[in-house]
C-alpha positions as CSV (number, residue, x, y, z in Angstrom):
1,M,105.1,186.0,146.0
2,S,106.9,189.4,146.0
3,G,105.4,192.6,147.3
4,G,105.3,194.0,143.8
5,A,103.3,191.0,142.6
6,W,100.8,191.3,145.4
7,T,100.4,195.0,144.5
8,V,99.7,194.2,140.8
9,A,97.3,191.4,141.7
10,A,95.4,193.7,144.2
11,V,95.1,196.5,141.6
12,A,94.0,194.1,138.9
13,A,91.3,192.6,141.2
14,V,89.9,196.0,142.2
15,T,89.8,197.1,138.5
16,A,88.1,193.9,137.4
17,A,85.6,194.0,140.2
18,Y,84.6,197.6,139.4
19,A,84.4,196.8,135.6
20,L,82.0,194.0,136.3
21,G,79.5,196.3,138.1
22,S,80.4,199.6,136.5
23,R,77.1,200.2,134.6
24,R,75.1,199.3,137.7
25,L,77.2,201.6,139.9
26,S,77.1,204.5,137.5
27,S,73.5,205.4,138.6
28,T,74.4,205.3,142.3
29,P,76.3,207.6,144.7
30,L,79.1,205.1,144.7
31,S,81.3,206.6,142.0
32,S,84.4,205.0,140.5
33,A,86.6,207.5,142.3
34,I,85.1,206.5,145.7
35,V,85.6,202.8,144.9
36,F,89.2,203.2,143.8
37,V,90.3,205.6,146.6
38,G,88.5,203.6,149.2
39,A,90.1,200.4,148.0
40,G,93.5,202.2,148.0
41,V,93.1,203.2,151.7
42,L,92.0,199.6,152.6
43,L,94.9,198.0,150.7
44,G,97.5,200.5,151.8
45,P,99.9,200.6,154.7
46,A,97.3,202.2,157.0
47,V,95.1,199.0,157.0
48,L,96.1,195.8,155.1
49,N,99.5,196.9,153.8
50,V,99.1,195.0,150.5
51,V,99.9,198.1,148.4
52,N,103.0,199.8,149.7
53,L,105.2,201.7,147.3
54,A,106.6,204.1,149.9
55,Q,110.1,202.5,149.5
56,D,110.3,203.2,145.8
57,A,108.6,206.3,144.6
58,A,109.6,205.8,140.9
59,P,106.5,203.7,139.9
60,I,104.2,206.3,141.5
61,V,105.9,209.2,139.8
62,A,105.8,207.5,136.4
63,L,102.2,206.4,136.7
64,L,100.9,209.8,137.8
65,E,102.9,211.8,135.3
66,A,101.9,209.6,132.4
67,T,98.3,209.8,133.4
68,L,98.3,213.6,133.7
69,T,100.1,213.9,130.4
70,L,97.4,211.8,128.6
71,V,94.6,213.7,130.3
72,L,96.1,217.1,129.4
73,F,96.6,216.1,125.8
74,T,93.2,214.5,125.2
75,D,91.3,217.3,127.0
76,A,93.0,219.9,124.8
77,L,92.6,217.7,121.7
78,S,88.8,217.6,122.0
79,V,88.4,221.4,122.6
80,R,87.0,223.2,119.6
81,R,86.8,227.0,119.0
82,R,83.0,226.7,118.8
83,D,83.1,225.4,122.4
84,L,84.3,228.9,123.4
85,R,82.0,230.7,120.9
86,T,78.6,229.0,121.4
87,G,77.7,229.6,125.0
88,G,81.3,230.3,125.5
89,F,80.6,233.0,128.1
90,L,80.4,230.3,130.7
91,P,83.8,228.6,130.3
92,G,85.3,232.0,129.4
93,R,84.1,233.5,132.7
94,L,85.0,230.5,134.8
95,L,88.5,230.3,133.3
96,G,89.3,234.0,132.8
97,I,87.8,235.3,136.1
98,G,87.0,232.3,138.3
99,L,90.3,230.4,138.1
100,P,92.6,233.3,139.0
101,L,90.2,234.3,141.8
102,S,90.3,230.7,143.1
103,I,94.1,230.6,143.2
104,G,94.1,233.9,145.1
105,A,91.4,232.8,147.5
106,G,93.2,229.6,148.2
107,W,96.4,231.5,148.8
108,L,94.7,234.0,151.2
109,L,92.8,231.4,153.2
110,A,95.9,229.3,153.6
111,W,97.7,232.2,155.4
112,P,95.9,231.9,158.8
113,L,95.2,228.2,158.6
114,L,98.5,226.8,157.6
115,P,101.2,228.4,159.7
116,G,104.8,227.6,159.0
117,L,104.6,227.9,155.3
118,T,106.2,230.8,153.5
119,M,104.2,233.2,151.3
120,W,105.1,231.3,148.1
121,E,104.5,227.9,149.6
122,L,101.0,229.2,150.5
123,A,100.6,230.3,146.9
124,L,101.5,226.8,145.8
125,V,98.7,225.4,147.9
126,G,96.3,227.7,146.1
127,A,97.6,226.8,142.7
128,V,97.7,223.0,143.3
129,L,94.1,223.0,144.5
130,A,92.6,225.3,141.9
131,P,92.1,222.9,138.9
132,T,88.9,220.8,138.8
133,D,88.5,217.2,137.7
134,A,85.4,216.3,135.6
135,A,86.0,212.6,136.2
136,L,85.1,213.0,139.9
137,G,81.7,214.6,139.2
138,K,81.0,212.9,135.8
139,T,77.3,212.4,136.5
140,A,76.8,216.1,137.4
141,M,78.5,217.1,134.1
142,S,76.9,214.6,131.8
143,H,73.4,214.0,133.2
144,P,70.9,214.5,130.3
145,R,68.4,216.4,132.5
146,V,71.0,219.1,133.2
147,P,70.9,221.9,130.5
148,A,73.5,221.4,127.7
149,L,74.9,224.9,128.4
150,V,75.8,224.0,131.9
151,R,77.1,220.5,131.1
152,D,79.2,221.8,128.2
153,G,80.6,224.8,130.2
154,L,81.7,222.6,133.1
155,N,83.3,220.1,130.8
156,V,85.2,222.8,128.9
157,E,86.3,224.4,132.1
158,S,87.6,221.2,133.6
159,G,89.3,220.3,130.3
160,L,91.3,223.6,130.3
161,N,91.9,224.7,133.8
162,D,94.4,222.1,134.7
163,G,96.6,223.3,131.9
164,M,96.0,226.9,132.6
165,V,97.1,226.6,136.2
166,L,100.6,225.2,135.2
167,P,102.2,228.6,134.5
168,F,101.1,229.9,137.9
169,F,102.4,226.7,139.6
170,I,105.8,226.9,137.8
171,L,106.3,230.6,138.6
172,F,105.4,230.1,142.3
173,L,108.0,227.2,142.4
174,A,110.6,229.6,140.9
175,A,110.0,232.0,143.8
176,I,110.9,229.3,146.4
177,P,114.7,229.1,147.1
178,G,116.3,225.7,146.6
179,T,113.9,224.4,143.9
180,H,115.1,223.5,140.4
181,Y,113.1,226.3,138.9
182,A,114.5,228.9,141.4
183,Q,118.1,228.0,140.2
184,E,117.1,228.9,136.7
185,G,115.6,232.2,137.8
186,V,112.4,233.8,136.6
187,A,113.7,234.7,133.2
188,G,115.0,231.1,132.6
189,V,111.7,229.6,133.8
190,F,109.8,232.0,131.5
191,W,111.8,231.1,128.4
192,R,112.3,227.4,129.0
193,A,109.2,226.2,130.9
194,L,106.7,228.5,129.2
195,V,107.9,229.8,125.8
196,L,110.1,226.9,124.7
197,S,107.7,224.2,126.0
198,T,104.8,226.0,124.2
199,A,106.8,226.1,121.0
200,I,107.6,222.4,121.2
201,G,104.0,221.6,121.9
202,L,102.8,223.6,118.9
203,L,105.4,222.1,116.6
204,I,104.9,218.4,117.6
205,G,101.1,218.6,117.9
206,W,100.6,220.4,114.5
207,L,103.1,218.2,112.7
208,G,101.7,215.1,114.3
209,G,98.1,215.9,113.3
210,R,99.2,216.8,109.7
211,L,101.1,213.6,109.3
212,L,98.2,211.5,110.5
213,Q,95.8,213.1,108.1
214,W,98.3,212.8,105.3
215,S,98.7,209.1,106.0
216,R,95.0,208.5,106.4
217,A,94.2,210.3,103.1
218,R,96.4,207.8,101.3
219,G,95.0,204.8,103.2
220,W,98.4,204.0,104.8
221,V,97.4,203.9,108.4
222,A,95.4,200.9,109.9
223,P,92.5,201.8,112.1
224,E,94.0,200.2,115.2
225,W,97.2,202.3,114.8
226,W,95.2,205.4,114.1
227,Q,93.8,205.2,117.6
228,V,97.3,204.5,119.2
229,Y,99.0,207.4,117.3
230,P,98.0,210.2,119.8
231,L,100.0,208.4,122.5
232,A,103.2,208.8,120.5
233,V,102.4,212.5,119.9
234,A,101.7,213.2,123.5
235,A,104.8,211.3,124.7
236,A,107.0,213.0,122.1
237,A,105.9,216.5,123.2
238,Y,106.3,215.7,126.9
239,E,109.8,214.2,126.6
240,L,111.2,216.8,124.2
241,A,110.2,219.5,126.7
242,V,111.7,217.6,129.6
243,V,115.1,217.1,127.8
244,T,115.3,220.8,127.1
245,D,114.6,221.6,130.8
246,G,111.1,222.8,130.1
247,S,107.7,221.7,131.2
248,G,106.5,218.4,129.7
249,F,102.9,219.0,130.9
250,I,102.7,222.4,129.2
251,A,104.1,220.9,126.0
252,A,101.6,218.0,126.1
253,W,98.7,220.3,126.7
254,V,99.6,222.7,123.9
255,A,100.3,219.7,121.6
256,G,96.8,218.6,122.2
257,F,95.4,221.9,120.9
258,A,97.7,222.0,117.9
259,C,97.0,218.4,117.0
260,G,93.2,218.9,117.2
261,F,93.5,222.0,115.1
262,A,95.4,220.1,112.4
263,L,93.0,217.2,112.4
264,R,90.0,219.5,112.0
265,H,91.4,221.9,109.4
266,F,93.2,219.4,107.2
267,P,90.6,216.6,107.2
268,A,91.1,213.2,105.5
269,G,88.0,212.3,103.6
270,A,84.8,213.8,105.2
271,G,86.8,214.6,108.3
272,R,83.8,215.0,110.7
273,G,84.8,214.4,114.3
274,D,88.4,213.4,113.3
275,A,89.9,214.7,116.6
276,E,87.2,213.1,118.7
277,R,87.5,209.7,117.1
278,T,91.3,209.8,117.1
279,A,91.3,210.4,120.9
280,E,88.8,207.6,121.8
281,F,91.4,205.0,122.7
282,T,93.7,207.5,124.4
283,E,90.8,208.9,126.5
284,T,89.8,205.3,127.6
285,L,93.4,204.5,128.5
286,G,93.7,207.8,130.4
287,G,90.5,207.0,132.3
288,L,91.9,203.6,133.3
289,L,95.2,205.1,134.4
290,A,93.4,207.8,136.3
291,A,91.3,205.2,138.2
292,I,94.5,203.3,139.1
293,S,96.2,206.5,140.1
294,L,93.3,207.2,142.5
295,L,93.9,203.8,144.1
296,V,97.5,204.5,144.5
297,F,96.7,208.0,145.9
298,G,94.4,206.3,148.5
299,A,97.1,203.8,149.5
300,V,100.2,206.0,149.6
301,L,98.9,209.5,150.3
302,L,95.5,209.6,151.8
303,G,95.7,206.5,154.1
304,P,98.8,207.6,156.0
305,T,97.5,211.3,156.1
306,L,94.3,210.2,157.9
307,E,96.6,209.2,160.8
308,H,97.9,212.8,161.1
309,L,94.8,215.0,160.8
310,S,94.5,218.4,162.4
311,W,91.6,220.7,162.6
312,R,93.4,223.3,160.5
313,I,94.0,220.9,157.6
314,C,90.3,219.7,157.8
315,L,89.0,223.2,157.9
316,Y,91.1,224.3,155.0
317,A,89.9,221.3,152.9
318,V,86.3,222.2,153.6
319,L,86.9,225.9,152.7
320,S,88.8,224.9,149.6
321,L,85.8,222.9,148.3
322,T,83.3,225.6,149.2
323,V,84.4,229.2,149.7
324,V,87.6,229.0,147.5
325,R,85.5,227.5,144.6
326,M,82.0,228.9,145.0
327,L,82.7,232.6,145.8
328,P,84.9,233.1,142.7
329,V,82.2,231.3,140.6
330,V,79.6,233.7,141.9
331,L,81.8,236.7,141.2
332,A,82.7,235.4,137.7
333,L,79.0,234.9,136.8
334,I,77.7,238.2,137.9
335,G,75.7,239.7,135.0
336,S,75.6,236.4,133.1
337,G,71.8,236.0,133.3
338,L,72.1,232.6,135.0
339,R,69.7,231.8,137.8
340,P,71.0,231.5,141.4
341,R,70.4,227.7,141.4
342,T,72.5,227.3,138.3
343,V,75.3,229.4,139.8
344,A,75.2,227.3,143.0
345,Y,75.2,224.1,140.9
346,I,78.2,225.2,138.9
347,G,80.0,226.4,142.0
348,W,79.6,223.2,143.9
349,F,80.7,220.9,141.2
350,G,84.4,221.9,141.1
351,P,85.9,218.6,142.4
352,R,89.7,218.3,143.0
353,G,91.4,215.2,141.6
354,L,94.3,214.0,139.5
355,A,95.9,217.3,138.6
356,S,96.1,218.4,142.2
357,V,97.7,215.0,143.2
358,V,100.3,215.2,140.4
359,L,101.2,218.9,141.2
360,A,101.6,218.0,144.8
361,L,103.9,215.2,143.8
362,L,106.0,217.7,141.8
363,V,106.2,219.8,145.0
364,V,107.7,216.7,146.7
365,E,110.2,216.2,143.9
366,E,111.3,219.9,144.2
367,H,112.0,219.4,148.0
368,V,109.9,222.4,149.0
369,P,110.5,222.9,152.8
370,G,106.8,222.7,153.7
371,V,106.2,219.6,151.6
372,D,104.7,217.5,154.4
373,L,102.0,220.0,155.2
374,V,101.3,220.7,151.6
375,G,101.0,217.0,150.8
376,R,98.6,216.4,153.7
377,V,96.4,219.4,152.8
378,V,96.1,218.2,149.2
379,A,95.5,214.6,150.3
380,V,92.6,215.5,152.6
381,T,91.1,218.0,150.1
382,V,91.1,215.5,147.3
383,G,89.9,212.7,149.5
384,L,87.0,214.8,150.8
385,S,86.2,215.9,147.3
386,V,86.0,212.3,146.0
387,L,83.5,211.5,148.8
388,L,81.3,214.6,148.7
389,H,81.2,215.2,145.0
390,G,80.8,211.5,144.3
391,V,77.9,211.1,146.7
392,S,76.1,214.3,145.7
393,A,76.5,214.1,141.9
394,V,73.5,211.9,141.1
395,P,70.9,213.4,143.5
396,L,71.9,217.0,142.8
397,A,71.9,216.5,139.1
398,E,68.4,215.0,139.3
399,R,67.2,217.8,141.5
400,Y,68.7,220.6,139.4
401,G,67.5,219.0,136.2
402,S,64.0,218.7,137.6
403,W,64.0,222.4,138.5
404,F,65.2,223.3,135.0
405,E,62.6,221.2,133.2
406,K,59.7,222.7,135.3
407,A,61.0,226.2,134.8
408,A,61.3,225.7,131.1
409,A,57.8,224.1,130.9
410,A,56.4,227.1,132.7
411,G,57.6,229.3,129.9
412,R,60.3,231.2,131.8
413,D,63.0,232.8,129.7
414,L,66.1,231.0,130.9
415,R,69.6,231.7,129.8
416,E,70.4,228.1,130.8
417,G,68.3,227.0,127.9
418,T,70.6,228.4,125.3
419,P,71.3,225.6,122.7
420,V,74.8,224.3,122.4
421,P,74.8,222.3,119.1
422,G,77.3,219.4,119.1
423,G,78.6,220.3,122.5
424,R,81.2,218.2,124.3
425,A,78.8,217.0,126.9
426,A,76.5,215.8,124.2
427,Q,79.3,213.6,123.0
428,G,79.9,212.0,126.3
429,G,81.8,214.6,128.2
430,D,85.4,214.3,129.3
431,R,87.1,211.1,130.4
432,P,85.2,207.9,131.3
């Protein structure tokens, strides 16, 4: 039996085993991310050496890039304008103020702790570790006892910040000599990776959404193909941007917004929830691929990194999950009227996950000089986030929800209690 066959069998076994106990485990500190990353470390070259793709990186690159493309597209597809209007001060502050401050804080803290990296390589570390991943703290962002305003705000933030960090990431790469983006120059990067990719995403997404609604209105599309259709739209936007030397991820993210807009503003029939129903299969597939990606991450990146730890890397990882996330959240929410417990809760649940892993992989592909150190920092930070946010999600959600219920019952006027009708969290949040 070949090594590839053993790898497929091992991944299938872990996926099936978790699926059989998924409902039971959902109410425990043992999150899906912990299971898959832990299984990856165990099955990887650091322990059993069953899953070892180090000799051929192509499958890893394809899996992670496809997963992030689907996640970016479906997250953007499900965002509505009212998500940013009703209680929108929360995601607006977190994205408009908190995200840039997180990138800057990660950049500055990396300076003394990660010697040997250039200024722009340090900036890359800050950008790579800025986006959050709702899938790693799903319970904290979907628990029914947590006020809807907080749940919805965290979901919208997580759905948008991975796409919003891409321009920073690309511009930082363009500033590093020797990379593909540096050869094009800042002007070339701006026009191809940002402007052209955005235009491609808008065109493909809007046209894709309109064609789907046109076909549905005439009864031409079968239900099963209606669900599969978004995969083609996301792939088309990504590949067209790549062949024009742009950013496939930016194009897929923008295409999600444009497709969602077309589905909602040109409804077929009643049209209620068109975008959400259309994305159900794609979200489920994206969730499965994300879980498998975490297993591969544990095997190929985290396991080997655990053999080369240093106090500087560990300290930066801890600071990235605390100071780099929580201080910008505090500053972003000054004057918001939210109680300190709410601010602390929002600040803590900013887990790092898939987007950080894929962006780190892109750094590897660009042959950045400090790639080994960047990769280790990202691996340890994401691994620590999987563990800490996974273990703390259930108990902290219960504790925070209990405080909110008691405060509301006591008649306190809480900004957290602002109603969010039809919010994303009420519909099940982000990815499974």
